[in-house]
All heavy atoms as an XYZ file, in Angstrom:
681
protein
N     -24.104      9.787     24.009
C     -23.667     10.743     23.021
C     -22.190     11.067     23.269
O     -21.764     11.252     24.388
C     -24.517     12.004     23.109
C     -24.276     12.927     21.965
S     -25.688     14.031     21.807
C     -24.881     15.573     21.797
N     -21.435     11.167     22.222
C     -20.003     11.433     22.303
C     -19.754     12.936     22.290
O     -20.379     13.666     21.525
C     -19.275     10.790     21.111
O     -19.604      9.417     21.058
C     -17.781     10.941     21.250
N     -18.831     13.386     23.149
C     -18.477     14.801     23.175
C     -17.765     15.173     21.880
O     -17.017     14.380     21.318
C     -17.572     15.089     24.371
N     -18.022     16.377     21.426
C     -17.395     16.857     20.196
C     -15.938     17.211     20.484
O     -15.628     17.885     21.449
C     -18.140     18.078     19.668
C     -17.650     18.535     18.324
C     -18.512     19.655     17.798
C     -18.012     20.095     16.439
N     -18.849     21.127     15.875
N     -15.037     16.751     19.655
C     -13.607     17.012     19.801
C     -13.251     18.252     18.988
O     -13.443     18.287     17.775
C     -12.800     15.804     19.312
C     -11.288     15.926     19.330
C     -10.782     16.110     20.764
C     -10.658     14.685     18.718
N     -12.776     19.280     19.671
C     -12.341     20.501     19.004
C     -10.904     20.302     18.531
O     -10.023     19.986     19.318
C     -12.404     21.680     19.971
C     -13.792     21.966     20.500
C     -14.609     22.852     19.582
O     -14.001     23.593     18.789
O     -15.842     22.797     19.664
N     -10.678     20.476     17.240
C      -9.344     20.293     16.670
C      -8.940     21.581     15.967
O      -9.635     22.047     15.070
C      -9.318     19.114     15.679
C      -7.929     18.933     15.097
C      -9.788     17.828     16.349
N      -7.810     22.112     16.404
C      -7.303     23.346     15.801
C      -6.376     23.014     14.637
O      -5.958     21.872     14.460
C      -6.525     24.181     16.833
O      -5.345     23.460     17.190
C      -7.358     24.471     18.062
N      -6.019     24.031     13.879
C      -5.049     23.830     12.795
C      -3.704     23.376     13.369
O      -3.021     22.538     12.789
C      -4.880     25.107     11.974
C      -4.013     24.892     10.754
C      -4.021     26.074      9.804
O      -4.937     26.912      9.865
O      -3.097     26.142      8.981
N      -3.348     23.917     14.521
C      -2.106     23.503     15.187
C      -2.160     22.016     15.545
O      -1.180     21.285     15.378
C      -1.884     24.341     16.448
C      -0.592     24.037     17.160
C      -0.398     24.900     18.405
O      -0.913     26.030     18.450
O       0.268     24.409     19.324
N      -3.325     21.566     16.033
C      -3.504     20.145     16.341
C      -3.325     19.298     15.087
O      -2.642     18.278     15.099
C      -4.898     19.872     16.922
C      -5.103     20.447     18.303
O      -4.117     20.609     19.054
O      -6.274     20.734     18.635
N      -3.968     19.727     13.997
C      -3.871     18.977     12.743
C      -2.428     18.886     12.262
O      -1.982     17.828     11.816
C      -4.756     19.605     11.667
C      -6.256     19.469     11.875
C      -7.016     20.252     10.806
C      -6.687     18.013     11.879
N      -1.706     19.990     12.366
C      -0.296     19.974     11.975
C       0.501     19.022     12.862
O       1.375     18.295     12.377
C       0.301     21.382     12.026
C      -0.209     22.272     10.922
O      -0.595     21.804      9.858
N      -0.241     23.569     11.172
N       0.202     19.027     14.146
C       0.879     18.124     15.078
C       0.573     16.668     14.737
O       1.468     15.818     14.720
C       0.439     18.446     16.509
O       0.964     17.516     17.417
N      -0.707     16.374     14.474
C      -1.096     15.006     14.101
C      -0.401     14.590     12.808
O       0.074     13.467     12.678
C      -2.614     14.888     13.925
C      -3.407     15.178     15.174
C      -4.668     15.730     15.075
C      -2.908     14.899     16.436
C      -5.416     15.999     16.210
C      -3.647     15.156     17.581
C      -4.911     15.721     17.464
N      -0.361     15.488     11.844
C       0.292     15.209     10.564
C       1.767     14.891     10.772
O       2.280     13.893     10.261
C       0.131     16.393      9.608
C       0.910     16.238      8.352
N       2.187     16.745      8.215
C       0.607     15.633      7.184
C       2.642     16.444      7.017
N       1.702     15.780      6.366
N       2.443     15.747     11.522
C       3.875     15.540     11.761
C       4.123     14.219     12.481
O       5.067     13.485     12.151
C       4.453     16.697     12.581
C       4.469     18.013     11.818
O       4.279     17.995     10.577
O       4.659     19.060     12.468
N       3.261     13.899     13.459
C       3.403     12.631     14.180
C       3.180     11.448     13.235
O       3.924     10.468     13.275
C       2.416     12.571     15.343
N       2.168     11.549     12.365
C       1.873     10.460     11.436
C       3.020     10.234     10.459
O       3.400      9.091     10.179
C       0.575     10.746     10.680
N       3.598     11.316      9.947
C       4.727     11.198      9.017
C       5.917     10.558      9.719
O       6.562      9.649      9.189
C       5.102     12.578      8.416
C       6.423     12.515      7.677
C       3.987     13.061      7.489
N       6.205     11.016     10.928
C       7.320     10.458     11.693
C       7.107      8.970     11.977
O       8.023      8.153     11.817
C       7.469     11.233     13.003
O       8.496     10.683     13.786
N       5.888      8.617     12.380
C       5.593      7.212     12.671
C       5.654      6.353     11.410
O       6.110      5.205     11.458
C       4.218      7.088     13.327
C       4.158      7.617     14.760
C       2.715      7.772     15.202
C       4.926      6.707     15.696
N       5.210      6.900     10.285
C       5.293      6.153      9.024
C       6.748      5.869      8.675
O       7.088      4.762      8.229
C       4.611      6.930      7.902
N       7.595      6.842      8.896
C       9.023      6.632      8.633
C       9.600      5.578      9.571
O      10.382      4.718      9.154
C       9.785      7.940      8.757
C       9.507      8.872      7.599
C      10.370     10.116      7.642
N      10.129     10.892      6.434
C       9.900     12.183      6.416
N       9.905     12.874      7.534
N       9.685     12.800      5.279
N       9.232      5.650     10.857
C       9.706      4.642     11.812
C       9.202      3.252     11.413
O       9.948      2.272     11.482
C       9.226      4.970     13.218
C       9.930      6.131     13.857
C       9.428      6.395     15.261
O       9.413      5.453     16.083
O       9.041      7.545     15.538
N       7.933      3.169     11.020
C       7.380      1.896     10.580
C       8.090      1.363      9.355
O       8.366      0.162      9.247
N       8.422      2.257      8.435
C       9.174      1.857      7.244
C      10.538      1.292      7.603
O      11.008      0.326      6.989
N      11.163      1.874      8.610
C      12.469      1.383      9.055
C      12.338     -0.015      9.682
O      13.192     -0.877      9.454
C      13.095      2.359     10.055
C      14.514      2.037     10.414
C      15.464      2.025      9.215
O      15.262      2.791      8.252
O      16.425      1.233      9.248
N      11.269     -0.244     10.423
C      11.022     -1.579     10.995
C      10.884     -2.601      9.870
O      11.475     -3.680      9.904
C       9.759     -1.581     11.894
C       9.348     -2.991     12.280
C       9.998     -0.725     13.142
N      10.116     -2.250      8.844
C       9.917     -3.152      7.702
C      11.232     -3.362      6.954
O      11.594     -4.492      6.605
C       8.832     -2.596      6.750
C       8.767     -3.405      5.466
C       7.479     -2.579      7.450
N      11.965     -2.295      6.714
C      13.242     -2.384      5.995
C      14.197     -3.344      6.703
O      14.840     -4.180      6.077
C      13.870     -0.995      5.884
C      14.988     -0.903      4.889
C      15.479      0.525      4.674
N      14.413      1.379      4.148
C      13.864      2.416      4.803
N      14.272      2.758      5.985
N      12.905      3.117      4.252
N      14.287     -3.240      8.024
C      15.169     -4.129      8.788
C      14.678     -5.575      8.737
O      15.480     -6.506      8.681
C      15.278     -3.662     10.235
C      16.093     -2.403     10.390
C      16.140     -1.950     11.837
C      16.945     -0.675     11.967
N      16.924     -0.164     13.360
N      13.366     -5.762      8.749
C      12.797     -7.114      8.749
C      12.993     -7.822      7.411
O      13.043     -9.053      7.366
C      11.318     -7.058      9.092
N      13.106     -7.074      6.335
C      13.264     -7.676      5.006
C      14.508     -8.550      4.950
O      14.509     -9.618      4.343
C      13.282     -6.588      3.907
C      11.885     -6.019      3.746
C      13.810     -7.125      2.597
C      11.797     -4.815      2.835
N      15.562     -8.116      5.617
C      16.808     -8.889      5.571
C      16.807    -10.082      6.527
O      17.686    -10.930      6.448
C      17.998     -7.977      5.882
O      17.887     -7.473      7.193
N      15.818    -10.161      7.403
C      15.723    -11.275      8.347
C      15.115    -12.483      7.629
O      13.963    -12.450      7.215
C      14.859    -10.883      9.544
C      14.763    -11.975     10.587
O      15.451    -13.010     10.460
O      13.988    -11.779     11.542
N      15.893    -13.529      7.496
C      15.420    -14.707      6.750
C      14.444    -15.553      7.557
O      13.729    -16.366      7.000
C      16.616    -15.551      6.339
C      17.526    -14.790      5.370
C      18.667    -15.625      4.976
N      18.132    -16.802      4.287
C      18.790    -17.525      3.427
N      20.020    -17.200      3.130
N      18.252    -18.564      2.856
N      14.427    -15.403      8.858
C      13.553    -16.208      9.724
C      12.410    -15.335     10.227
O      12.575    -14.564     11.154
C      14.348    -16.778     10.900
C      15.521    -17.585     10.455
N      15.395    -18.838      9.925
C      16.845    -17.301     10.441
C      16.590    -19.305      9.609
N      17.493    -18.385      9.918
N      11.269    -15.468      9.589
C      10.105    -14.670      9.950
C       9.026    -15.564     10.555
O       8.832    -16.688     10.123
C       9.549    -13.960      8.722
C      10.503    -12.934      8.152
C       9.983    -12.348      6.871
C      10.891    -11.322      6.274
N      12.276    -11.632      6.157
N       8.373    -15.031     11.573
C       7.260    -15.765     12.176
C       5.965    -15.267     11.550
O       5.692    -14.079     11.524
C       7.236    -15.524     13.686
C       6.363    -16.543     14.401
C       6.484    -16.391     15.871
N       5.489    -15.390     16.247
C       5.421    -14.809     17.414
N       6.305    -15.070     18.321
N       4.479    -13.940     17.673
N       5.171    -16.184     11.023
C       3.911    -15.861     10.373
C       2.811    -16.627     11.078
O       2.940    -17.817     11.350
C       3.935    -16.230      8.868
C       2.609    -15.903      8.209
C       5.085    -15.524      8.163
N       1.705    -15.925     11.386
C       0.550    -16.543     12.034
C      -0.687    -16.315     11.178
O      -0.747    -15.365     10.401
C       0.314    -15.908     13.404
C       1.478    -16.010     14.355
C       1.252    -15.178     15.611
O       0.228    -14.467     15.709
O       2.116    -15.231     16.493
N      -1.666    -17.176     11.355
C      -2.964    -16.980     10.719
C      -3.825    -16.153     11.669
O      -3.799    -16.361     12.874
C      -3.628    -18.313     10.426
N      -4.574    -15.183     11.117
C      -5.470    -14.367     11.950
C      -6.847    -15.015     11.972
O      -7.107    -15.883     12.783
C      -5.541    -12.938     11.419
C      -4.278    -12.157     11.697
C      -4.214    -10.723     11.249
C      -5.348    -10.055     10.629
N      -5.126     -8.677     10.233
N      -7.707    -14.627     11.060
C      -9.079    -15.129     11.071
C      -9.258    -16.404     10.251
O     -10.248    -17.104     10.409
C     -10.032    -14.049     10.565
O      -9.696    -13.684      9.247
N      -8.306    -16.694      9.365
C      -8.379    -17.911      8.556
C      -6.965    -18.274      8.100
O      -6.026    -17.520      8.306
C      -9.283    -17.702      7.341
O      -8.649    -16.853      6.405
N      -6.825    -19.406      7.449
C      -5.508    -19.855      6.990
C      -4.916    -18.972      5.891
O      -3.720    -19.016      5.651
C      -5.593    -21.306      6.492
C      -5.855    -22.308      7.596
C      -4.727    -22.343      8.630
O      -3.580    -22.030      8.339
N      -5.059    -22.715      9.852
N      -5.755    -18.162      5.248
C      -5.242    -17.276      4.195
C      -5.100    -15.834      4.668
O      -4.624    -14.981      3.933
C      -6.118    -17.331      2.918
C      -6.057    -18.717      2.292
C      -7.541    -16.913      3.223
N      -5.515    -15.560      5.900
C      -5.393    -14.228      6.489
C      -4.157    -14.227      7.381
O      -4.217    -14.533      8.562
C      -6.650    -13.892      7.288
C      -6.654    -12.449      7.788
O      -5.772    -11.671      7.383
O      -7.538    -12.116      8.595
N      -3.012    -13.906      6.792
C      -1.736    -14.046      7.483
C      -1.243    -12.713      8.045
O      -1.517    -11.657      7.499
C      -0.686    -14.611      6.530
C      -1.032    -15.945      5.877
C       0.066    -16.355      4.912
C      -1.250    -17.014      6.931
N      -0.493    -12.816      9.136
C       0.115    -11.646      9.744
C       1.507    -12.041     10.235
O       1.698    -13.124     10.771
C      -0.746    -11.082     10.897
C      -0.905    -12.076     12.022
C      -0.182     -9.778     11.408
N       2.477    -11.174      9.987
C       3.839    -11.455     10.435
C       4.117    -10.692     11.725
O       3.403     -9.755     12.082
C       4.882    -11.030      9.379
O       4.866     -9.601      9.277
C       4.610    -11.668      8.032
N       5.189    -11.074     12.397
C       5.583    -10.337     13.592
C       5.946     -8.898     13.220
O       5.767     -7.982     14.027
C       6.709    -11.039     14.335
C       7.974    -11.226     13.525
C       8.964    -12.148     14.218
O       9.094    -12.102     15.450
O       9.613    -12.924     13.504
N       6.402     -8.678     12.006
C       6.693     -7.317     11.546
C       5.403     -6.515     11.422
O       5.348     -5.352     11.829
C       7.435     -7.346     10.190
O       8.613     -8.134     10.332
C       7.799     -5.948      9.728
N       4.340     -7.125     10.876
C       3.033     -6.460     10.801
C       2.595     -6.003     12.188
O       2.172     -4.866     12.384
C       1.956     -7.401     10.253
C       2.188     -7.826      8.827
O       2.732     -7.025      8.045
O       1.831     -8.971      8.492
N       2.692     -6.897     13.143
C       2.264     -6.588     14.516
C       3.138     -5.487     15.129
O       2.630     -4.607     15.829
C       2.281     -7.828     15.380
C       1.219     -8.843     14.953
C       0.929     -9.812     16.070
N       0.061    -10.889     15.644
C      -1.257    -10.830     15.616
N      -1.875     -9.725     15.976
N      -1.969    -11.865     15.239
N       4.436     -5.527     14.884
C       5.339     -4.521     15.445
C       5.023     -3.133     14.888
O       4.990     -2.150     15.633
C       6.789     -4.897     15.155
N       4.780     -3.054     13.580
C       4.471     -1.759     12.967
C       3.107     -1.260     13.438
O       2.942     -0.079     13.775
C       4.535     -1.842     11.426
C       3.991     -0.572     10.777
C       5.958     -2.103     10.973
N       2.123     -2.140     13.503
C       0.799     -1.755     13.976
C       0.877     -1.217     15.409
O       0.290     -0.183     15.732
C      -0.144     -2.954     13.899
C      -1.576     -2.618     14.235
C      -2.492     -3.807     14.049
O      -2.155     -4.916     14.537
O      -3.556     -3.629     13.440
N       1.622     -1.885     16.255
C       1.771     -1.447     17.650
C       2.495     -0.100     17.711
O       2.092      0.795     18.464
C       2.533     -2.499     18.456
C       2.641     -2.161     19.914
C       3.301     -3.273     20.702
C       3.352     -2.900     22.183
N       4.011     -3.904     22.982
N       3.547      0.076     16.915
C       4.276      1.341     16.862
C       3.338      2.487     16.487
O       3.327      3.541     17.136
C       5.420      1.250     15.842
C       6.125      2.551     15.534
C       7.296      2.739     16.489
C       6.592      2.589     14.105
N       2.528      2.277     15.460
C       1.615      3.321     15.005
C       0.552      3.627     16.050
O       0.284      4.790     16.368
C       0.950      2.914     13.687
C       1.876      2.782     12.488
C       1.117      2.218     11.295
C       2.530      4.097     12.151
N      -0.055      2.589     16.600
C      -1.114      2.803     17.583
C      -0.584      3.521     18.816
O      -1.155      4.508     19.261
C      -1.754      1.466     17.981
C      -2.788      1.641     19.045
C      -4.026      2.171     18.739
C      -2.509      1.301     20.355
C      -4.976      2.362     19.725
C      -3.456      1.488     21.345
C      -4.692      2.018     21.029
N       0.510      3.039     19.369
C       1.054      3.657     20.575
C       1.564      5.069     20.293
O       1.418      5.961     21.118
C       2.152      2.794     21.175
C       1.600      1.526     21.790
C       2.661      0.600     22.353
O       3.869      0.860     22.153
O       2.283     -0.383     22.991
N       2.129      5.284     19.129
C       2.616      6.606     18.770
C       1.501      7.621     18.638
O       1.651      8.785     19.021
N       0.366      7.201     18.119
C      -0.762      8.114     17.954
C      -1.515      8.357     19.259
O      -2.276      9.304     19.368
C      -1.724      7.594     16.876
C      -1.178      7.644     15.467
C      -2.125      6.931     14.504
C      -0.920      9.071     15.015
N      -1.299      7.521     20.251
C      -1.986      7.678     21.537
C      -1.145      8.391     22.575
O      -1.550      8.482     23.720
C      -2.333      6.303     22.102
C      -3.621      5.779     21.567
C      -4.071      4.623     22.354
N      -4.370      5.051     23.718
C      -4.841      4.257     24.636
N      -5.058      3.001     24.368
N      -5.099      4.701     25.849
N      -0.008      8.926     22.257
C       0.915      9.412     23.275
C       0.427     10.604     24.076
O       0.912     10.848     25.154
C       2.301      9.670     22.718
C       2.410     10.890     21.847
C       2.204     10.943     20.513
C       2.750     12.218     22.258
N       2.394     12.215     20.065
C       2.733     13.019     21.112
C       3.063     12.802     23.485
C       3.012     14.374     21.152
C       3.343     14.157     23.508
C       3.314     14.924     22.359
N      -0.521     11.350     23.608
C      -1.054     12.427     24.456
C      -2.579     12.373     24.485
O      -3.200     11.636     23.742
C      -0.523     13.800     24.058
C      -1.112     14.355     22.765
O      -2.135     13.857     22.297
O      -0.534     15.316     22.238
N      -3.167     13.125     25.395
C      -4.607     13.058     25.619
C      -5.409     13.358     24.355
O      -6.377     12.678     24.072
C      -5.013     14.022     26.736
C      -6.490     13.958     27.061
C      -6.817     14.728     28.306
C      -8.266     14.717     28.681
N      -9.217     14.081     27.890
N      -4.994     14.360     23.575
C      -5.757     14.691     22.365
C      -5.784     13.517     21.414
O      -6.810     13.185     20.838
C      -5.166     15.901     21.661
C      -5.360     17.196     22.407
C      -4.588     18.284     21.743
N      -3.197     17.877     21.708
C      -2.253     18.528     21.065
N      -2.528     19.601     20.393
N      -1.007     18.106     21.082
N      -4.643     12.867     21.235
C      -4.606     11.736     20.309
C      -5.384     10.552     20.863
O      -5.944      9.778     20.115
C      -3.167     11.360     20.008
C      -2.480     12.395     19.154
C      -1.135     11.910     18.672
N      -0.487     12.939     17.919
C       0.461     13.733     18.401
N       0.888     13.585     19.630
N       0.999     14.658     17.649
N      -5.408     10.384     22.192
C      -6.126      9.249     22.761
C      -7.627      9.385     22.555
O      -8.354      8.414     22.641
C      -5.806      9.078     24.248
O      -6.357     10.145     24.990
N      -8.093     10.604     22.256
C      -9.513     10.809     21.982
C      -9.861     10.502     20.528
O     -11.025     10.445     20.175
C      -9.907     12.245     22.326
C      -9.823     12.530     23.813
C     -10.050     13.994     24.144
O     -10.409     14.776     23.233
O      -9.853     14.364     25.303
N      -8.858     10.327     19.688
C      -9.121      9.950     18.310
C      -9.764      8.568     18.290
O      -9.519      7.748     19.168
C      -7.819      9.963     17.489
C      -7.668     11.185     16.647
C      -7.757     12.446     17.190
C      -7.430     11.075     15.290
C      -7.627     13.580     16.415
C      -7.288     12.203     14.507
C      -7.385     13.456     15.069
N     -10.569      8.277     17.290
C     -11.298      7.002     17.262
C     -10.412      5.813     16.890
O     -10.511      5.243     15.824
C     -12.383      7.246     16.194
C     -11.779      8.271     15.294
C     -10.916      9.150     16.170
N      -9.532      5.414     17.813
C      -8.643      4.293     17.577
C      -9.066      3.055     18.365
O      -8.348      2.079     18.421
C      -7.200      4.667     17.992
C      -6.591      5.839     17.243
C      -5.250      6.201     17.875
C      -6.391      5.493     15.783
N     -10.260      3.089     18.959
C     -10.688      1.987     19.810
C     -10.731      0.656     19.087
O     -10.521     -0.381     19.683
C     -12.071      2.276     20.415
C     -12.091      3.447     21.362
C     -12.242      4.782     20.658
O     -12.321      4.856     19.425
N     -12.263      5.856     21.406
N     -10.983      0.657     17.809
C     -11.112     -0.602     17.074
C      -9.838     -1.417     17.105
O      -9.882     -2.639     17.121
C     -11.545     -0.342     15.631
O     -10.547      0.406     14.962
N      -8.683     -0.769     17.148
C      -7.442     -1.524     17.266
C      -6.843     -1.417     18.659
O      -5.956     -2.160     19.013
C      -6.385     -1.092     16.217
C      -5.971      0.353     16.408
C      -6.860     -1.395     14.813
C      -4.782      0.768     15.588
N      -7.381     -0.505     19.463
C      -6.811     -0.265     20.782
C      -6.873     -1.444     21.713
O      -5.951     -1.662     22.500
N      -7.922     -2.227     21.658
C      -8.062     -3.349     22.590
C      -6.992     -4.410     22.353
O      -6.678     -5.188     23.240
C      -9.452     -3.968     22.464
O      -9.630     -4.457     21.153
N      -6.398     -4.428     21.181
C      -5.345     -5.393     20.877
C      -4.110     -5.147     21.727
O      -3.391     -6.049     22.083
C      -4.982     -5.300     19.384
C      -3.990     -6.329     18.936
C      -4.403     -7.612     18.654
C      -2.652     -6.021     18.821
C      -3.491     -8.577     18.237
C      -1.728     -6.969     18.413
C      -2.159     -8.256     18.118
N      -3.867     -3.873     22.082
C      -2.640     -3.509     22.798
C      -2.864     -3.106     24.236
O      -1.921     -2.869     24.946
C      -1.947     -2.359     22.068
C      -1.569     -2.772     20.673
C      -2.242     -2.288     19.580
C      -0.563     -3.717     20.465
C      -1.916     -2.696     18.307
C      -0.238     -4.133     19.201
C      -0.908     -3.614     18.129
O      -0.602     -4.026     16.882
N      -4.102     -2.954     24.676
C      -4.344     -2.515     26.048
C      -4.827     -3.647     26.911
O      -5.103     -4.713     26.484
C      -5.357     -1.359     26.083
O      -6.563     -1.792     25.443
C      -4.805     -0.129     25.404
């Protein structure tokens, strides 16, 4: 059984602010990558399931940014967490 996570309004505001900040940072990563003419693209699960190095960089930025403190590490991010840990 999983312990219940108590989340206050202050916590929610903190999570919101972190998410907005990370979204902006991710947008900047994408914006910079658009001008890069040489992009590395890989297939994930099939030849039509493509992922770029920019996709991976933004995903890693978001995951690591949301895990920076103990409260956020308790959020249910395990599904993508094993990719970076």
